[in-house]
C-alpha positions as CSV (number, residue, x, y, z in Angstrom):
1,M,24.0,-18.3,-39.2
2,F,20.7,-19.2,-40.1
3,A,21.9,-18.6,-44.0
4,N,24.8,-21.0,-43.7
5,I,22.0,-23.9,-42.3
6,Y,19.5,-23.9,-45.0
7,C,22.7,-24.0,-47.5
8,K,23.4,-26.7,-45.9
9,L,20.1,-28.7,-45.6
10,K,19.4,-28.8,-49.5
11,P,18.2,-32.0,-50.5
12,K,21.8,-32.7,-52.3
13,N,23.8,-32.1,-48.8
14,I,21.3,-33.3,-46.2
15,S,23.9,-36.3,-45.6
16,A,26.4,-34.5,-44.8
17,F,24.4,-32.1,-42.9
18,F,24.0,-35.1,-40.4
19,M,26.9,-36.1,-40.5
20,D,29.0,-32.4,-39.2
21,K,29.1,-32.3,-35.7
22,K,29.5,-28.8,-36.0
23,L,26.7,-27.9,-37.2
24,N,24.4,-30.3,-35.0
25,Y,25.5,-28.9,-32.0
26,I,24.9,-25.0,-33.0
27,L,21.1,-26.3,-34.0
28,F,20.5,-28.0,-30.9
29,S,21.9,-25.3,-29.2
30,T,19.7,-22.3,-31.1
31,I,16.7,-24.5,-30.5
32,L,17.3,-25.1,-26.3
33,M,17.7,-21.0,-26.3
34,L,14.6,-20.4,-28.5
35,M,12.8,-22.8,-26.3
36,S,14.1,-21.3,-22.8
37,H,13.2,-17.6,-23.9
38,I,9.3,-18.1,-24.8
39,G,9.5,-20.2,-21.3
40,V,10.6,-17.0,-19.8
41,C,7.9,-14.4,-21.8
42,Q,5.3,-17.0,-20.6
43,T,6.5,-16.8,-16.9
44,Q,8.4,-13.5,-16.3
45,Q,5.5,-9.8,-15.5
46,Y,8.1,-7.0,-16.7
47,V,5.6,-3.6,-15.4
48,K,8.0,-0.6,-13.7
49,H,5.3,1.9,-12.8
50,E,2.0,2.3,-11.3
51,L,-0.6,4.9,-10.5
52,G,-3.9,4.6,-8.1
53,F,-5.4,5.7,-5.6
54,N,-6.6,4.4,-1.5
55,S,-10.0,5.9,0.2
56,E,-11.7,5.3,3.2
57,N,-14.4,6.0,4.4
58,D,-16.7,4.5,7.2
59,S,-19.6,4.8,5.1
60,F,-18.0,1.2,2.9
61,L,-20.0,-0.2,5.9
62,A,-22.9,1.0,4.6
63,S,-23.5,1.4,9.2
64,G,-25.3,4.4,8.9
65,Q,-22.5,6.1,11.2
66,D,-20.1,8.8,10.4
67,R,-18.0,9.4,13.1
68,Y,-14.2,9.6,14.3
69,Y,-12.1,8.8,11.6
70,T,-14.8,9.5,8.5
71,N,-13.1,10.6,5.1
72,G,-9.2,9.5,4.2
73,L,-8.1,10.0,0.2
74,F,-4.4,9.0,-1.2
75,I,-3.4,9.6,-4.3
76,N,-0.1,7.3,-5.1
77,Y,2.3,7.2,-7.9
78,R,4.7,4.1,-7.8
79,S,7.6,3.5,-10.3
80,V,10.4,1.3,-9.9
81,F,14.6,2.1,-9.5
82,P,16.3,0.1,-12.8
83,T,18.1,-3.2,-11.2
84,K,20.6,-4.7,-13.7
85,I,21.2,-8.1,-14.5
86,T,23.3,-10.5,-15.4
87,T,22.3,-13.6,-15.6
88,C,18.9,-15.4,-16.5
89,E,18.0,-16.2,-12.4
90,P,15.3,-14.6,-11.1
91,R,16.3,-11.1,-8.8
92,F,14.6,-10.4,-5.7
93,R,16.2,-7.9,-5.2
94,K,14.0,-4.3,-5.5
95,K,13.8,-0.5,-4.8
96,I,10.8,1.4,-5.4
97,W,10.0,5.3,-4.5
98,N,7.0,6.3,-4.5
99,V,5.3,10.2,-3.7
100,S,1.8,10.3,-3.3
101,I,-0.8,12.9,-2.1
102,G,-3.3,13.0,0.7
103,Q,-5.9,13.6,3.1
104,Q,-7.7,12.3,6.0
105,I,-10.4,14.3,8.5
106,F,-11.9,13.3,11.8
107,N,-14.6,14.5,13.5
108,P,-17.1,13.5,16.2
109,Q,-18.9,11.3,17.2
110,S,-21.4,13.1,14.2
111,G,-20.1,16.0,11.8
112,A,-22.6,17.7,13.2
113,V,-22.7,18.7,16.8
114,P,-25.6,21.0,18.3
115,N,-22.7,22.6,20.8
116,I,-18.9,22.3,21.6
117,S,-20.0,19.9,24.7
118,Y,-20.1,16.9,21.5
119,V,-17.5,17.4,20.9
120,D,-15.7,13.5,21.7
121,R,-12.8,13.6,19.4
122,P,-11.8,16.8,17.7
123,F,-12.1,18.0,14.2
124,A,-9.3,17.4,12.4
125,G,-7.6,17.9,9.2
126,Y,-4.3,16.6,8.2
127,L,-3.0,17.6,4.3
128,F,0.4,15.9,3.1
129,G,2.3,15.3,0.3
130,S,4.7,12.6,1.0
131,F,7.8,10.5,-0.9
132,G,9.6,7.7,-0.3
133,I,12.0,4.3,-1.1
134,Q,11.0,1.0,-0.6
135,Y,13.6,-1.5,-0.1
136,F,12.9,-5.9,-0.6
137,N,15.8,-8.2,-0.5
138,Q,15.6,-12.3,-1.2
139,H,14.7,-12.7,2.0
140,E,10.9,-11.8,0.9
141,N,11.6,-9.3,4.1
142,S,11.0,-4.9,2.7
143,A,11.9,-1.7,4.4
144,L,9.7,1.5,3.0
145,L,11.5,5.6,4.4
146,S,9.0,7.7,3.9
147,L,8.9,11.6,4.4
148,Q,5.4,13.6,4.8
149,V,5.2,17.6,4.6
150,G,2.2,19.5,5.1
151,T,-0.5,20.6,7.8
152,I,-3.1,20.0,10.0
153,G,-5.7,22.7,11.1
154,P,-8.3,25.1,8.3
155,R,-5.4,25.2,6.1
156,A,-6.0,21.4,6.1
157,K,-9.0,22.0,4.3
158,G,-11.0,19.6,5.5
159,E,-14.6,21.0,6.4
160,Q,-14.0,22.1,2.8
161,V,-13.8,18.5,1.4
162,Q,-16.6,17.2,3.8
163,K,-19.2,19.6,2.5
164,I,-18.2,19.1,-0.9
165,I,-18.4,15.7,-0.1
166,H,-22.2,15.4,1.2
167,S,-23.7,17.8,-1.0
168,T,-22.5,15.6,-4.0
169,F,-24.0,12.2,-2.6
170,G,-27.4,14.2,-0.2
171,F,-25.8,13.5,3.1
172,Y,-26.6,16.1,6.0
173,E,-24.8,19.7,6.3
174,P,-21.7,19.3,8.2
175,N,-21.7,21.6,11.8
176,G,-18.8,22.4,13.8
177,W,-15.7,22.7,12.3
178,Q,-15.2,26.1,14.1
179,Y,-14.5,23.3,17.5
180,Q,-11.2,22.1,15.2
181,V,-7.4,22.1,16.2
182,N,-5.6,24.9,14.7
183,N,-2.9,25.7,12.0
184,E,0.6,23.9,12.5
185,I,3.3,22.9,9.7
186,A,3.8,19.2,9.3
187,I,6.9,17.4,9.3
188,N,6.9,13.0,9.6
189,F,9.0,10.6,9.0
190,K,8.3,6.9,8.8
191,I,9.8,3.7,8.7
192,Q,7.0,1.3,7.9
193,S,9.0,-2.6,7.5
194,H,7.9,-5.9,7.1
195,F,8.7,-9.4,7.8
196,F,8.3,-13.1,6.5
197,V,7.8,-15.4,8.7
198,Y,6.4,-18.6,7.4
199,R,4.6,-20.0,4.8
200,S,3.0,-23.3,4.4
201,Q,4.3,-26.3,1.6
202,N,1.3,-25.9,-0.5
203,K,1.9,-22.1,-0.7
204,K,-1.6,-20.8,0.1
205,I,-1.3,-19.5,3.7
206,D,1.0,-17.4,5.3
207,L,2.1,-15.0,7.9
208,S,4.4,-11.8,8.2
209,L,4.9,-9.2,10.8
210,P,4.3,-5.9,9.3
211,I,5.8,-3.0,11.8
212,E,5.8,0.8,11.7
213,A,7.6,3.7,13.1
214,R,6.3,7.3,13.0
215,I,8.0,10.1,14.6
216,G,7.0,13.4,13.7
217,N,5.0,16.5,15.3
218,T,1.5,15.4,13.7
219,F,1.7,11.2,14.7
220,T,4.8,10.0,16.9
221,G,4.2,6.0,18.0
222,L,4.8,2.2,17.2
223,K,2.7,-0.1,15.7
224,A,3.1,-3.8,14.9
225,G,1.1,-6.5,13.9
226,V,0.7,-9.9,12.2
227,L,-0.6,-10.1,8.9
228,F,-2.0,-14.1,7.9
229,R,-2.9,-14.5,3.9
230,T,-4.5,-17.6,2.4
231,G,-5.8,-18.0,-1.2
232,N,-3.2,-17.9,-4.7
233,L,-0.8,-16.0,-3.0
234,N,3.0,-14.6,-4.8
235,P,6.3,-13.8,-2.7
236,F,6.1,-10.5,-0.5
237,Y,8.9,-9.2,-3.6
238,H,5.5,-9.4,-6.2
239,S,2.5,-9.1,-4.2
240,I,-0.1,-6.6,-3.1
241,A,0.3,-7.0,0.4
242,T,3.7,-4.7,0.4
243,N,2.7,-2.7,-3.0
244,S,5.0,-3.7,-5.0
245,N,3.3,-6.0,-8.2
246,I,5.9,-3.9,-10.7
247,S,9.8,-4.4,-12.1
248,S,12.2,-3.5,-13.8
249,T,13.7,-6.9,-14.5
250,L,11.6,-9.8,-16.2
251,E,11.0,-12.2,-12.8
252,T,10.1,-16.2,-12.9
253,N,8.4,-18.0,-10.0
254,I,5.3,-15.1,-10.8
255,K,1.8,-16.8,-10.5
256,P,-0.7,-14.1,-13.1
257,S,-2.9,-13.5,-10.6
258,E,-2.5,-12.8,-6.7
259,F,-6.2,-13.2,-4.8
260,Y,-6.7,-14.0,-1.1
261,F,-8.8,-13.1,1.8
262,Y,-6.5,-11.8,5.5
263,L,-6.8,-10.8,8.6
264,K,-4.3,-8.1,10.0
265,P,-4.8,-7.5,13.8
266,S,-1.8,-4.9,15.4
267,I,-0.9,-2.9,18.7
268,D,-0.3,0.9,18.3
269,L,1.5,2.4,20.8
270,V,0.7,6.3,20.6
271,A,2.9,8.5,21.7
272,Y,1.2,12.1,20.0
273,D,-1.3,12.4,17.5
274,A,-2.0,16.1,16.6
275,T,-5.3,15.6,15.4
276,I,-6.1,14.8,18.9
277,K,-4.2,16.9,21.5
278,G,-3.4,20.0,18.9
279,G,-0.2,20.8,17.3
280,L,2.7,20.4,18.9
281,F,4.8,23.8,18.9
282,V,1.3,25.8,18.5
283,K,0.3,27.6,22.2
284,D,-3.3,27.6,20.8
285,K,-4.0,24.0,20.1
286,G,-7.8,24.9,19.3
287,L,-10.9,25.0,21.3
288,V,-11.0,21.6,22.0
289,T,-8.3,18.4,22.0
290,Y,-7.7,15.4,24.8
291,P,-4.8,13.6,25.5
292,S,-4.7,10.4,23.2
293,K,-4.6,6.9,24.8
294,L,-1.4,5.2,24.6
295,V,-2.3,1.5,23.7
296,V,-4.8,1.6,20.2
297,L,-6.2,-2.2,18.8
298,A,-7.1,-2.8,15.6
299,Q,-8.8,-5.9,13.2
300,Q,-8.0,-5.3,10.0
301,V,-10.3,-7.9,7.6
302,G,-10.3,-8.0,3.8
303,F,-9.9,-9.4,0.1
304,A,-7.1,-8.8,-2.3
305,Y,-6.7,-9.2,-5.8
306,A,-4.4,-8.9,-8.5
307,T,-3.5,-9.1,-12.1
308,Q,-0.6,-8.1,-14.2
309,R,-1.4,-4.6,-15.1
310,W,-4.9,-4.1,-12.1
311,T,-4.9,-4.5,-7.9
312,A,-8.5,-4.0,-6.6
313,D,-7.5,-4.4,-2.1
314,F,-10.9,-3.9,0.0
315,S,-10.7,-4.0,4.2
316,A,-13.0,-3.6,6.9
317,I,-11.0,-1.6,10.1
318,F,-12.0,-2.0,13.9
319,K,-10.6,-0.2,15.7
320,S,-10.5,0.7,19.7
321,K,-11.2,4.0,21.4
322,E,-8.8,6.7,20.5
323,L,-9.6,8.2,23.7
324,K,-11.4,7.8,26.4
325,E,-14.0,10.2,25.9
326,M,-15.0,9.0,23.2
327,T,-19.2,7.8,23.2
328,Q,-18.2,4.5,20.7
329,S,-15.5,3.0,19.0
330,N,-14.1,2.8,15.2
331,Q,-15.2,1.6,12.2
332,Y,-14.8,2.5,8.6
333,G,-13.8,0.5,5.2
334,S,-11.0,1.1,2.6
335,L,-10.8,0.4,-1.5
336,S,-7.7,0.6,-3.2
337,L,-7.3,0.8,-7.0
338,Y,-4.7,0.4,-8.8
339,Y,-3.0,0.3,-12.4
340,R,0.6,-0.6,-13.9
341,F,1.9,0.3,-17.4
């Protein structure tokens, strides 16, 4: 087609070219198509995979404490399912699958207790692997279904990991893991839903409702909260808030970077927590176990930043007592870093 147009554009045919309505239509359509393609490339993003980690530790808050939920590390890989595109309109529906491995470590008011009377929360480790699928719709609502399989007790290697961390960073030597909960295989299902509620006209403030239900022999309960964000926001089908910055298609209406401050108060109704009460199906649960409180309140405050390739998220979490025997409430920091490719 372009060769034919070039031939028509020879000087002797200039006047004939401008009089040819068919060629004018072809040239005009071609220019519009190229301009449209350039505009799409400038505004859309297309990154399919994400790899990174989330680390949770009370030392992030520089409070000098080492109590209760003392460390968590999660390595995550996410990828988006292919989506067929039939038009140039943006497709907001998305499906993401993820795999992760993680470990959580819990200890009493200190990681080194002189005797059993100081164990106001059991020593416990939880080691697991998980697989999940997350669904998004055009209304910015989402649901994540996941299965976790792992173990609690000495097989979770909480004692060994805590001793390595303390030795590496020059902290005190842990003592008291002889009081930890006993081994039990862990099988847990989790459903996380996220419902979009409101966004201001200038798109700088929004509200949503994250809800989580868990059932299993390690954790069973229901958690509900409110997420308040303010800043440079992307919709929840492509946002740090829902771990959905990857896509199998070119998307429009997506900002190249996202940065916001957030608050996330929540209420947790705890039916069972094996890191406090011991394994559900084992008779010998451990030397020290306690009944957990039914209601636990939490407040999370933080900020998040993402470009097309990177995500960084830091927050502080403040929780009420998980059992009445605890001498103090719990607080810790959370840091996430992800790369997309």
